[in-house]
C-alpha positions, 0 to 999 in steps of 0.5 A: 574584459571585466564582463567576460571575467564576471561571466566566467566566475558566474558560470563556474559557480553555477557548474559547482552548485550543479555538481554538488546537486547531482552528487547529492541526488545520486545518493538517492537514485534507485532508492525509495524514500520510506514513509514514516507511518504510525500504524497504531494511530492510523488504525485507530477508530472511534466506533465499536470494532468489528470482530475481524477474522481474515485479511484479504490481499488485492492489487488494483490491476492498474498502474496508478490510482489512490483511495479517492479515485477507486472510491469514486469508481466504486460509488459511481460505477458499481453503485456501492453507497459506501464507496471504496470497496477496501479498508486500506489502499497502499500507494505506489507513487502514482496517485498517492505516496510510494508506500503511503497507507490510505484509510477508507471509510469502511475501516473508520466506520468498521463496516464490511468490505465489498472486495470479494464476491463472497459476501459472508467473507466480506463481513469479517475480512479486512481488505487491503489493496496495493496499487499496481498490476502484479499479474503483468508487471513487477512486484510491489515497490519496496515501500509498498511491501514494507507498509503492507508487512507492517499493516498486516502484522499490526492488524493480525496481532490486534485481532488475533488473526492467524497467518493462515487467515491472511490470504490472497483474493485468488484464494477466496472461494468465489468466482475465479480471479488472478488478483493480486497477480502471479508476481505478488510476494505472498510467501515472503509476506507470510514469512515476515509475519510469522517471524514477527509473531514468533518474537523476531522483528520485521 
């Protein structure tokens, strides 16, 4: 009888602990944990800075990925010695953190990108790629959008890039592309940047 009683007590405690765990977990269901990002520190470089004039926005057209994976593909398949075509990659939680900003060597070395077919633009354009396919799937995650807005706001102020020069890949004069996809929230992004640069916070 004592053994049965003990099992009942243990089972009751286990159920109680499980219930508390589920209650706590429920608070986070449907919510995204936001990355605490120090943009200024992230963008710091130890070389002479390029005179950047544009920011070009991309999607990876893949459901998952990260800077290392894309860099390996660009180096091994595209045969680009510098590797990763972009200066920054923002993760969606599948391959890197949701909203995590990864910094490429092209940024730390302050060299041209390889993210458009317009070679002249690549010399003066910061390339930012968000992991995801926004042509066929959903918009960027909430965390991706927040990180993107903060990054674009910071670099555009730092290099005095007007919002008219923050463009999507499909706006570049080159061969046709759908990048960054029809679901990319471009107008919302530009609206946030304009508000920030007219004195309002993001």
